[in-house]
N, C-alpha and C positions, 0 to 999 in steps of 0.2 A: 540232245539234239538228234534229229534222226537222220538217216543216211539219205544220201541224194538218189538212190536206187534202191529196189527192191530185190529180192530173191527171184520173183517173177521176172523183174527185168532182165535179171542176169540169166535166167533159163532163156528169154526171147532171143538175146544177144548172143549166147554161146550154147555149144553143143551140151545139152543136157549129161548124156553118156561120159563126156569128157569131165564135166562138173561132178559127176556121182563118183568119177574115179578117184578124183582130186581131193574130195573131202572125207573119201573112206579110209581109214586107218588099219583095217584088216585085209585088205585086198579085194574086197566084194565091191560092187558097183551099187551106190545108193540111187533107189528109184526116184523118178522125178516128181512124183507126188511126195515124197519123204525130204526133198530138196526145199521146197516152200518153207519148211518149219526148220532147215538145219541150223543149229546155233552156230557152227563155224562158218558158214555163207554169211548170216548175220552180221556176226564180227568182222569178218574179212569187209563186208559193204561198209559197215563203220569206220574201220581202218582208212579205207580207199577214199570217203567221204572226208576224212580228218587229214588225207593228203592233198585233196582239193582245197580244202580252207587254207590248210597251210601255204598251197602256193599262189592262190589267188587273192588271199585277203593282205598279202604283203603289198606296202606301198597303198593301202586305202583306195585300190582300184575298184575291187568290189566289197561288199559288204555281205555277212551271212542272210540278211534280209533279202538282198538282191539274189544271192544264190538260191534261196528255197523257194522265191517268188517268181521264178522264171515260166515261160509257158510256151508251147507250142515247138518250134525248131531245136531253140535255145535250151530248153528243158530236156529234150531228145537229146542233143548233144552232152549237156551235163551226165545225163544217165550213160551214156556210153563211155564217157572218158572214166567215169567211176567204176562201170562194169570191167572196163579194160584193165584198171589198176587192182580190181578185185581179183581177176583172173590172173593176172600177174601174181599177186600174193597166193593166190592157191596152189599155182606150179611151184611157187617157192617152198610151199609145205612138202610137195613131192618132187624133189629135184631130178630124180632118174627120169621122170615120166616122159618129158618133151621140153629139153632145155632151149632148144631152137623157137618152140612157138612161145615159151615164157619171154624170150627176147624180145621177139616180134611184139608182144602185148605192151611189154615195158617201153619199147621205142616209141609206138603209137601214142601212148598215154603222155610218155614224158614231153614228146612234141606238141601234143595240144596244149598241156600245161604250158610250155616254155613260150608259146606263141601266145596265149592267153595273158599270160604274164608281163610280157612284153608289150602288149598291145598290138601286136600285130593283126590277131584275131580278137574280136571283141564279141560279148553276147550282146543281144539285141535288147538293150537298156538304153534310155535317153541320154543317161550320163555318161556312157562310155562310147556312145557316138560322137557327143560333142569333143570327148578328149582325142578321140582318133584324128580329127581334123584341125590341128591348132590354129589360131588366129594369131596374126601378128599386127600390134597397134603401136603407134608412136607417132612421133610427129612427123608431118610429109616435110618435102623439101621446102614449100609455101609457109608453113609453119614455123619451120627452123629460120626462114628468111625475116620473117615478121616478129621474132622473139625480142627483137630491139637488144641485144646483148651488148655488153660494153664493149667488145673489138668492132662492130658494127657503127656505133655512135663514135666512137674516137679512131676513127679508121687511118688518121695520121700519126697517131702515138703507136697502135698495135700493128702488127703485118697482117696481110689479107689471109684469111681462113687457109686457103690453100698452100700458103708458105707454112702455116702454124702445125699442120698435120705431118707426121712421120713419115720421111721419102724414102726408107728402106722398108718399108711394108708395103703388101699389094693388094 
């Protein structure tokens, strides 16, 4: 499975100098041209995509086909979430560099994922738009009156409906 964002997307959404410092293990800054093919960035983006899958595929709210088929603004949001998680992971590789920035990336990514997981935010999919506004169907008061239930037919034997309901509940 491919990552939801590419290294080019990550470079567009975050400072390439910071990324260059985060992927370097010898203290030098990796140039922007070398970041596109950096194996650490590729792996971090795959891990971030796996975290998105783990969060959003629970409860059958989304499928992998839904997420990989997103277009427009929804696809851009998915890339941004993936890149935020990837940046958090890159900061975890170098914990002494900027812990505050790592925490901000972590909070933003988790907030997006939690809101999507709970259904407070949804991607622009027809199935998700329908789930966002639940419908309530059931018998109306008129339907209930015309059910011809036994207590209504034998009204001399059974108590009235209002008397049958529990009186201690509101």
